C-alpha positions in Angstrom: 79.5 128.6 106.4 77.3 129.6 109.3 75.0 131.9 107.4 74.3 129.2 104.8 73.5 126.8 107.6 71.2 129.2 109.4 69.2 129.9 106.0 68.8 126.1 105.4 67.4 125.5 108.9 65.0 128.7 108.7 63.8 127.4 105.2 63.1 123.9 106.6 61.1 125.5 109.5 59.1 127.5 107.3 58.5 124.5 105.0 57.0 122.3 107.6 54.7 125.2 108.8 53.4 125.6 105.2 53.0 121.8 104.8 51.1 121.7 107.7 48.7 124.7 107.0 48.2 123.1 103.4 47.2 119.9 104.8 44.8 121.4 107.1 43.2 123.2 104.7 42.9 120.5 101.9 41.6 117.9 104.7 39.0 120.4 106.2 38.0 121.2 102.5 37.3 117.6 101.8 36.2 116.0 105.1 34.7 119.2 107.0 36.0 117.5 110.1 38.2 119.4 112.7 39.6 116.4 114.2 40.8 115.2 110.6 42.3 118.3 109.8 44.0 118.2 113.1 45.5 114.8 112.6 46.4 115.5 108.6 48.0 118.9 110.0 50.3 116.9 112.0 51.2 114.7 109.2 51.8 117.8 106.9 53.6 117.0 103.7 52.7 113.4 104.1 49.1 113.9 103.7 49.6 116.6 101.0 51.5 114.3 98.6 49.1 111.3 99.4 46.0 113.7 98.5 48.1 114.9 95.2 48.9 111.3 94.1 45.7 109.5 95.1 42.8 111.7 95.6 42.9 114.0 92.5 
């Protein structure tokens, strides 16, 4: 059980990092603003999903 739990925690950690990086890349490509890229990077997956639903 301990190994399975550790794997899930690591997976969640990498998922948050990838979501933030993806949000920063999308935001900077569209807005050309470092400030908005930082804000959207903090929001992470929320911004990525919003962009996919409403901006595409």
